[in-house]
C-alpha positions as a Python dict, from the first residue, in 0.01 Angstrom:
ca = {
    (1, 'M'): (0, 0, 0),
    (2, 'N'): (182, 308, -127),
    (3, 'F'): (-78, 575, -60),
    (4, 'S'): (-138, 862, 180),
    (5, 'I'): (-454, 988, 351),
    (6, 'R'): (-549, 1341, 457),
    (7, 'T'): (-837, 1588, 469),
    (8, 'L'): (-921, 1782, 155),
    (9, 'G'): (-885, 2146, 61),
    (10, 'D'): (-1148, 2366, -107),
    (11, 'E'): (-983, 2325, -444),
    (12, 'E'): (-1022, 1947, -418),
    (13, 'Y'): (-1395, 1941, -349),
    (14, 'R'): (-1500, 1891, -711),
    (15, 'S'): (-1261, 1596, -745),
    (16, 'F'): (-1421, 1446, -434),
    (17, 'A'): (-1775, 1496, -571),
    (18, 'D'): (-1683, 1349, -908),
    (19, 'L'): (-1517, 1044, -751),
    (20, 'V'): (-1819, 973, -532),
    (21, 'A'): (-2049, 992, -836),
    (22, 'T'): (-1837, 774, -1063),
    (23, 'A'): (-1763, 520, -788),
    (24, 'S'): (-2142, 479, -757),
    (25, 'N'): (-2172, 444, -1137),
    (26, 'F'): (-2336, 784, -1190),
    (27, 'D'): (-2223, 1059, -1423),
    (28, 'P'): (-2102, 1365, -1231),
    (29, 'V'): (-2344, 1660, -1250),
    (30, 'E'): (-2205, 2007, -1189),
    (31, 'S'): (-2524, 2142, -1030),
    (32, 'D'): (-2534, 1852, -784),
    (33, 'A'): (-2173, 1913, -684),
    (34, 'D'): (-2239, 2285, -636),
    (35, 'R'): (-2546, 2219, -419),
    (36, 'T'): (-2389, 1951, -199),
    (37, 'R'): (-2081, 2160, -124),
    (38, 'A'): (-2275, 2328, 157),
    (39, 'L'): (-2330, 1991, 327),
    (40, 'Y'): (-1964, 1930, 400),
    (41, 'D'): (-1700, 2057, 637),
    (42, 'L'): (-1388, 1966, 442),
    (43, 'D'): (-1192, 1904, 761),
    (44, 'R'): (-1424, 1600, 796),
    (45, 'V'): (-1372, 1477, 439),
    (46, 'H'): (-1078, 1240, 392),
    (47, 'G'): (-913, 1147, 68),
    (48, 'V'): (-672, 868, -14),
    (49, 'F'): (-401, 962, -265),
    (50, 'D'): (-184, 733, -474),
    (51, 'D'): (109, 930, -616),
    (52, 'G'): (-105, 1245, -610),
    (53, 'E'): (-416, 1083, -759),
    (54, 'L'): (-735, 1088, -549),
    (55, 'I'): (-848, 723, -534),
    (56, 'G'): (-1078, 704, -231),
    (57, 'T'): (-1293, 924, -14),
    (58, 'A'): (-1509, 916, 299),
    (59, 'A'): (-1683, 1200, 479),
    (60, 'V'): (-1862, 1272, 805),
    (61, 'L'): (-2162, 1502, 819),
    (62, 'T'): (-2209, 1675, 1154),
    (63, 'R'): (-2567, 1583, 1242),
    (64, 'A'): (-2781, 1482, 1540),
    (65, 'V'): (-3015, 1184, 1566),
    (66, 'T'): (-3305, 1103, 1795),
    (67, 'V'): (-3230, 803, 2017),
    (68, 'P'): (-3462, 590, 2233),
    (69, 'G'): (-3610, 797, 2510),
    (70, 'G'): (-3640, 1109, 2296),
    (71, 'G'): (-3287, 1240, 2338),
    (72, 'V'): (-3124, 1411, 2041),
    (73, 'R'): (-2757, 1316, 2027),
    (74, 'P'): (-2463, 1402, 1798),
    (75, 'V'): (-2397, 1134, 1536),
    (76, 'A'): (-2118, 1101, 1282),
    (77, 'A'): (-2326, 1064, 966),
    (78, 'V'): (-2090, 884, 730),
    (79, 'T'): (-2131, 946, 358),
    (80, 'G'): (-1933, 1017, 44),
    (81, 'V'): (-1761, 680, 67),
    (82, 'G'): (-1609, 570, -262),
    (83, 'V'): (-1306, 400, -409),
    (84, 'K'): (-1208, 467, -767),
    (85, 'H'): (-1250, 184, -1015),
    (86, 'G'): (-918, 8, -1065),
    (87, 'H'): (-803, 74, -709),
    (88, 'R'): (-1035, -151, -513),
    (89, 'R'): (-930, -435, -283),
    (90, 'R'): (-606, -261, -197),
    (91, 'G'): (-703, -159, 157),
    (92, 'V'): (-828, 190, 66),
    (93, 'L'): (-1165, 156, 240),
    (94, 'S'): (-1005, -2, 547),
    (95, 'A'): (-768, 294, 574),
    (96, 'L'): (-1059, 538, 549),
    (97, 'M'): (-1264, 358, 813),
    (98, 'R'): (-966, 337, 1048),
    (99, 'T'): (-897, 709, 1005),
    (100, 'Q'): (-1260, 796, 1080),
    (101, 'F'): (-1281, 576, 1391),
    (102, 'H'): (-953, 697, 1537),
    (103, 'G'): (-1040, 1058, 1459),
    (104, 'L'): (-1373, 1032, 1639),
    (105, 'H'): (-1216, 858, 1937),
    (106, 'D'): (-901, 1068, 1969),
    (107, 'G'): (-1091, 1393, 1923),
    (108, 'G'): (-1365, 1302, 2170),
    (109, 'R'): (-1624, 1372, 1903),
    (110, 'E'): (-1941, 1173, 1828),
    (111, 'P'): (-1940, 839, 2016),
    (112, 'F'): (-2123, 654, 1739),
    (113, 'A'): (-2153, 669, 1361),
    (114, 'A'): (-2433, 583, 1120),
    (115, 'L'): (-2466, 529, 746),
    (116, 'W'): (-2677, 384, 469),
    (117, 'A'): (-2485, 94, 314),
    (118, 'S'): (-2453, 76, -63),
    (119, 'E'): (-2366, -293, -28),
    (120, 'A'): (-2481, -487, 277),
    (121, 'S'): (-2177, -715, 279),
    (122, 'I'): (-1927, -435, 338),
    (123, 'Y'): (-1983, -258, 667),
    (124, 'G'): (-2026, -548, 906),
    (125, 'R'): (-1652, -597, 861),
    (126, 'Y'): (-1600, -257, 1020),
    (127, 'G'): (-1823, -312, 1322),
    (128, 'Y'): (-2147, -164, 1187),
    (129, 'G'): (-2477, -338, 1263),
    (130, 'V'): (-2820, -304, 1102),
    (131, 'A'): (-3003, -74, 1344),
    (132, 'A'): (-3310, 23, 1140),
    (133, 'Q'): (-3517, -97, 849),
    (134, 'Y'): (-3767, 58, 613),
    (135, 'A'): (-4071, -85, 438),
    (136, 'S'): (-4150, -34, 69),
    (137, 'V'): (-4529, -28, 65),
    (138, 'Q'): (-4762, -38, -236),
    (139, 'V'): (-5135, 28, -198),
    (140, 'P'): (-5389, 43, -483),
    (141, 'R'): (-5579, 366, -537),
    (142, 'G'): (-5906, 391, -352),
    (143, 'A'): (-5825, 121, -97),
    (144, 'A'): (-6089, 165, 171),
    (145, 'F'): (-6010, 232, 534),
    (146, 'R'): (-6175, 12, 791),
    (147, 'P'): (-6477, 158, 973),
    (148, 'G'): (-6386, 388, 1259),
    (149, 'V'): (-6063, 535, 1118),
    (150, 'D'): (-6067, 906, 1204),
    (151, 'V'): (-5920, 1140, 942),
    (152, 'G'): (-6056, 1453, 1114),
    (153, 'D'): (-6211, 1757, 951),
    (154, 'D'): (-5894, 1941, 842),
    (155, 'R'): (-5836, 1965, 468),
    (156, 'V'): (-5522, 1854, 291),
    (157, 'R'): (-5414, 2127, 50),
    (158, 'E'): (-5173, 2116, -243),
    (159, 'V'): (-4949, 2422, -238),
    (160, 'P'): (-4644, 2549, -427),
    (161, 'R'): (-4297, 2458, -307),
    (162, 'D'): (-4223, 2806, -168),
    (163, 'E'): (-4531, 2792, 53),
    (164, 'A'): (-4478, 2429, 151),
    (165, 'M'): (-4118, 2437, 266),
    (166, 'P'): (-4156, 2662, 574),
    (167, 'A'): (-4459, 2465, 691),
    (168, 'M'): (-4279, 2134, 634),
    (169, 'R'): (-3976, 2249, 828),
    (170, 'S'): (-4195, 2357, 1119),
    (171, 'V'): (-4367, 2017, 1132),
    (172, 'Y'): (-4041, 1826, 1095),
    (173, 'E'): (-3871, 2020, 1373),
    (174, 'R'): (-4157, 1933, 1608),
    (175, 'V'): (-4172, 1567, 1508),
    (176, 'A'): (-3803, 1475, 1471),
    (177, 'P'): (-3713, 1491, 1845),
    (178, 'T'): (-3992, 1241, 1917),
    (179, 'R'): (-3905, 978, 1652),
    (180, 'T'): (-3603, 753, 1693),
    (181, 'G'): (-3380, 763, 1386),
    (182, 'Y'): (-3483, 1107, 1259),
    (183, 'L'): (-3188, 1335, 1183),
    (184, 'S'): (-3144, 1707, 1238),
    (185, 'R'): (-3158, 1912, 919),
    (186, 'T'): (-2978, 2229, 814),
    (187, 'D'): (-3073, 2466, 532),
    (188, 'A'): (-2831, 2277, 308),
    (189, 'T'): (-2987, 1945, 407),
    (190, 'W'): (-3337, 2061, 313),
    (191, 'A'): (-3212, 2194, -21),
    (192, 'H'): (-3033, 1868, -98),
    (193, 'H'): (-3306, 1635, 26),
    (194, 'F'): (-3571, 1798, -194),
    (195, 'A'): (-3357, 1886, -493),
    (196, 'D'): (-3586, 1868, -793),
    (197, 'E'): (-3388, 1904, -1113),
    (198, 'E'): (-3497, 1707, -1418),
    (199, 'H'): (-3226, 1442, -1380),
    (200, 'H'): (-3356, 1355, -1032),
    (201, 'R'): (-3707, 1271, -1150),
    (202, 'E'): (-3652, 938, -1329),
    (203, 'G'): (-3939, 1002, -1568),
    (204, 'M'): (-4175, 1128, -1296),
    (205, 'S'): (-4325, 1470, -1230),
    (206, 'A'): (-4179, 1749, -1024),
    (207, 'Y'): (-4248, 1721, -652),
    (208, 'R'): (-4604, 1787, -539),
    (209, 'Y'): (-4657, 1922, -187),
    (210, 'A'): (-4961, 1829, 22),
    (211, 'L'): (-5005, 2012, 354),
    (212, 'H'): (-5219, 1924, 653),
    (213, 'P'): (-5220, 2130, 976),
    (214, 'G'): (-5052, 1834, 1145),
    (215, 'G'): (-4825, 1705, 870),
    (216, 'Y'): (-4722, 1696, 506),
    (217, 'A'): (-4657, 1464, 214),
    (218, 'V'): (-4416, 1518, -75),
    (219, 'Y'): (-4468, 1300, -381),
    (220, 'R'): (-4417, 1255, -754),
    (221, 'I'): (-4646, 1111, -1021),
    (222, 'K'): (-4544, 886, -1308),
    (223, 'N'): (-4795, 892, -1590),
    (224, 'G'): (-4917, 562, -1727),
    (225, 'W'): (-5209, 465, -1949),
    (226, 'N'): (-5323, 129, -2076),
    (227, 'D'): (-5623, -19, -2256),
    (228, 'R'): (-5827, 4, -1936),
    (229, 'G'): (-5759, 374, -1889),
    (230, 'P'): (-5538, 582, -1659),
    (231, 'G'): (-5276, 405, -1451),
    (232, 'D'): (-5058, 675, -1299),
    (233, 'E'): (-4831, 581, -1008),
    (234, 'V'): (-4766, 798, -703),
    (235, 'T'): (-4425, 774, -534),
    (236, 'V'): (-4413, 936, -191),
    (237, 'R'): (-4079, 1093, -104),
    (238, 'E'): (-4166, 1183, 253),
    (239, 'L'): (-4472, 1179, 476),
    (240, 'V'): (-4443, 1327, 825),
    (241, 'A'): (-4736, 1356, 1064),
    (242, 'E'): (-4759, 1483, 1420),
    (243, 'D'): (-5040, 1250, 1520),
    (244, 'D'): (-5239, 949, 1403),
    (245, 'R'): (-5526, 1155, 1263),
    (246, 'A'): (-5294, 1360, 1040),
    (247, 'H'): (-5118, 1040, 933),
    (248, 'A'): (-5449, 883, 828),
    (249, 'A'): (-5571, 1200, 656),
    (250, 'L'): (-5257, 1231, 443),
    (251, 'H'): (-5274, 866, 337),
    (252, 'R'): (-5643, 904, 255),
    (253, 'Y'): (-5562, 1205, 39),
    (254, 'L'): (-5293, 1018, -155),
    (255, 'L'): (-5509, 710, -203),
    (256, 'D'): (-5793, 920, -345),
    (257, 'L'): (-5592, 1105, -610),
    (258, 'D'): (-5762, 1083, -951),
    (259, 'L'): (-5617, 889, -1248),
    (260, 'V'): (-5389, 692, -1016),
    (261, 'S'): (-5354, 315, -999),
    (262, 'E'): (-5115, 272, -707),
    (263, 'V'): (-4934, 459, -430),
    (264, 'H'): (-4573, 364, -347),
    (265, 'H'): (-4410, 470, -23),
    (266, 'S'): (-4081, 389, 152),
    (267, 'T'): (-4171, 431, 516),
    (268, 'A'): (-4104, 309, 870),
    (269, 'S'): (-4105, -67, 912),
    (270, 'D'): (-4387, -30, 1168),
    (271, 'D'): (-4589, 229, 975),
    (272, 'P'): (-4953, 139, 1055),
    (273, 'V'): (-5087, 217, 707),
    (274, 'W'): (-5183, -146, 636),
    (275, 'H'): (-5372, -158, 964),
    (276, 'L'): (-5582, 135, 845),
    (277, 'L'): (-5715, -67, 552),
    (278, 'A'): (-6040, -262, 552),
    (279, 'N'): (-5848, -523, 351),
    (280, 'P'): (-5487, -515, 478),
    (281, 'R'): (-5377, -761, 209),
    (282, 'L'): (-5411, -482, -44),
    (283, 'A'): (-5092, -332, 100),
    (284, 'T'): (-4789, -523, -22),
    (285, 'R'): (-4461, -451, 151),
    (286, 'R'): (-4095, -538, 136),
    (287, 'V'): (-3859, -467, 424),
    (288, 'A'): (-3492, -376, 377),
    (289, 'D'): (-3209, -233, 586),
    (290, 'S'): (-3170, 141, 630),
    (291, 'L'): (-2944, 282, 905),
    (292, 'W'): (-2633, 91, 1008),
    (293, 'V'): (-2480, 205, 1338),
    (294, 'R'): (-2121, 175, 1458),
    (295, 'I'): (-2041, 222, 1828),
    (296, 'V'): (-1707, 406, 1834),
    (297, 'D'): (-1675, 475, 2207),
    (298, 'L'): (-1882, 217, 2394),
    (299, 'D'): (-1879, 388, 2733),
    (300, 'R'): (-1992, 723, 2590),
    (301, 'A'): (-2245, 583, 2342),
    (302, 'L'): (-2441, 349, 2566),
    (303, 'V'): (-2515, 621, 2823),
    (304, 'A'): (-2651, 852, 2551),
    (305, 'R'): (-2991, 681, 2528),
    (306, 'S'): (-3250, 553, 2774),
    (307, 'Y'): (-3358, 194, 2841),
    (308, 'Q'): (-3692, 20, 2883),
    (309, 'S'): (-3614, -195, 3186),
    (310, 'D'): (-3357, -242, 3458),
    (311, 'V'): (-3067, -478, 3393),
    (312, 'D'): (-2722, -549, 3535),
    (313, 'V'): (-2490, -763, 3320),
    (314, 'V'): (-2122, -796, 3236),
    (315, 'L'): (-2045, -781, 2864),
    (316, 'H'): (-1736, -932, 2706),
    (317, 'V'): (-1701, -714, 2396),
    (318, 'T'): (-1477, -788, 2098),
    (319, 'D'): (-1380, -511, 1856),
    (320, 'D'): (-1107, -560, 1597),
    (321, 'R'): (-1124, -206, 1458),
    (322, 'C'): (-1157, 2, 1777),
    (323, 'P'): (-944, -187, 2031),
    (324, 'W'): (-1031, 55, 2312),
    (325, 'N'): (-1378, -107, 2320),
    (326, 'A'): (-1248, -464, 2349),
    (327, 'D'): (-1286, -542, 2718),
    (328, 'R'): (-1525, -654, 2989),
    (329, 'W'): (-1787, -394, 3072),
    (330, 'R'): (-2051, -389, 3341),
    (331, 'F'): (-2366, -245, 3190),
    (332, 'T'): (-2625, -134, 3445),
    (333, 'A'): (-2955, 31, 3354),
    (334, 'E'): (-3185, 161, 3625),
    (335, 'K'): (-3494, 378, 3575),
    (336, 'G'): (-3394, 430, 3214),
    (337, 'E'): (-3040, 556, 3275),
    (338, 'A'): (-2726, 351, 3214),
    (339, 'V'): (-2387, 328, 3384),
    (340, 'V'): (-2103, 161, 3196),
    (341, 'R'): (-1764, 75, 3347),
    (342, 'R'): (-1472, -158, 3286),
    (343, 'V'): (-1452, -460, 3516),
    (344, 'T'): (-1265, -787, 3557),
    (345, 'D'): (-1577, -983, 3658),
    (346, 'E'): (-1686, -1297, 3478),
    (347, 'P'): (-1902, -1205, 3175),
    (348, 'D'): (-2271, -1282, 3132),
    (349, 'V'): (-2282, -1216, 2757),
    (350, 'A'): (-2010, -1230, 2492),
    (351, 'L'): (-2070, -1022, 2180),
    (352, 'D'): (-1908, -828, 1900),
    (353, 'I'): (-1939, -450, 1886),
    (354, 'S'): (-2158, -481, 1576),
    (355, 'A'): (-2435, -638, 1786),
    (356, 'L'): (-2444, -332, 2012),
    (357, 'G'): (-2460, -106, 1706),
    (358, 'A'): (-2751, -306, 1568),
    (359, 'A'): (-2943, -282, 1898),
    (360, 'F'): (-2855, 80, 1972),
    (361, 'L'): (-3168, 243, 1825),
    (362, 'G'): (-3400, -9, 1987),
    (363, 'G'): (-3527, -178, 1672),
    (364, 'T'): (-3312, -491, 1654),
    (365, 'R'): (-3356, -745, 1932),
    (366, 'L'): (-3038, -876, 2089),
    (367, 'S'): (-3226, -1202, 2150),
    (368, 'T'): (-3273, -1233, 1773),
    (369, 'L'): (-2903, -1163, 1715),
    (370, 'A'): (-2822, -1435, 1969),
    (371, 'R'): (-3020, -1683, 1761),
    (372, 'A'): (-2816, -1569, 1459),
    (373, 'Q'): (-2496, -1634, 1662),
    (374, 'Y'): (-2386, -1271, 1684),
    (375, 'L'): (-2357, -1313, 2061),
    (376, 'R'): (-2336, -1588, 2320),
    (377, 'E'): (-2519, -1614, 2648),
    (378, 'L'): (-2290, -1718, 2931),
    (379, 'T'): (-2536, -1669, 3217),
    (380, 'P'): (-2890, -1805, 3167),
    (381, 'G'): (-3146, -1527, 3118),
    (382, 'A'): (-2889, -1255, 3058),
    (383, 'V'): (-2961, -1210, 2686),
    (384, 'D'): (-3338, -1175, 2728),
    (385, 'A'): (-3292, -924, 3010),
    (386, 'L'): (-3046, -720, 2803),
    (387, 'S'): (-3266, -743, 2494),
    (388, 'R'): (-3573, -609, 2679),
    (389, 'A'): (-3375, -315, 2813),
    (390, 'F'): (-3253, -211, 2467),
    (391, 'L'): (-3595, -218, 2296),
    (392, 'G'): (-3761, 107, 2192),
    (393, 'D'): (-4128, 202, 2192),
    (394, 'R'): (-4134, 217, 1812),
    (395, 'D'): (-3920, 88, 1530),
    (396, 'P'): (-3649, 341, 1443),
    (397, 'H'): (-3680, 510, 1107),
    (398, 'C'): (-3457, 746, 910),
    (399, 'P'): (-3666, 920, 642),
    (400, 'E'): (-3371, 1041, 437),
    (401, 'L'): (-3069, 903, 258),
    (402, 'F'): (-2745, 1087, 330),
}
């Protein structure tokens, strides 16, 4: 390995943006690179150079995420990871991950990281675990709600983008601190998340904005006609609601749009939309991974969230990438708050750091991971007790790619 690694300068940003695009098999687009520049602090963007040539990149966005218990905590949102074609399997990604982990640890910065994985086989090697999932849901137009579903009396209105955005931001800022997995958003994040240039549309319409006093929905329409008549498809980009009535009203609005055959939505894995339907089989769904979490500093991360039940166990943690985590730790949760300290006591549970990352947001059961042999129970009953403590009230959900 004859390469060097360092943070980037302003003059190197476009090379970074182009590498990320081409490494993901997209053509670089100048307007995208110009818009995303505001997302990055370049002192958190690393590049790997081989004889002066940029061959790999990885970045950290400074964000906050809602954790179980309603706390909003700093998270290293990892993105912009790419290795140039022709330079893969040379240790470039390993060097980038090592640099990120040691930088977070040595600098006392965010105690955990999160990302969306382009390939699910990659990041488990670096101690990440699947902490959240999303559901791709398809519901035919006009699907009836079961009797008794309350959609309230408030109208859903379609409004222009300029009118919608301030209202959406207000709703999101009220909802995000209450929903595990939701990220903080800056002005640059909003601009990027709802960028609406022609090359983003994939043959669909521009974004349409539907507002309710307690929520909003942003969607596109793809036109489609056949011998039976109109068959347009609605694809929902984001639906955020403050309460169950607003949630039902927004779904009812989308399902009643004229000329439409089906509504598609990528949503929380526990979104109750299919339970609203008189015939729940009309809603087809597919579940896939979303957020992967990496615990960088175990003692700082585990005390950053709250817990559902009391527990007192000794964990024997293995961690090949962050050796400061590899030890025996007594984890004690009482009345929701945790204390974590190094001990020499005999362990009750043996597990890899990736299992703690998977369980961190409360959506992945440690008891399930035990059955998949991610961890071993050394004291009878210890895994179930630990698993109950880590569970959240709702499945975590991150409504945006980053």
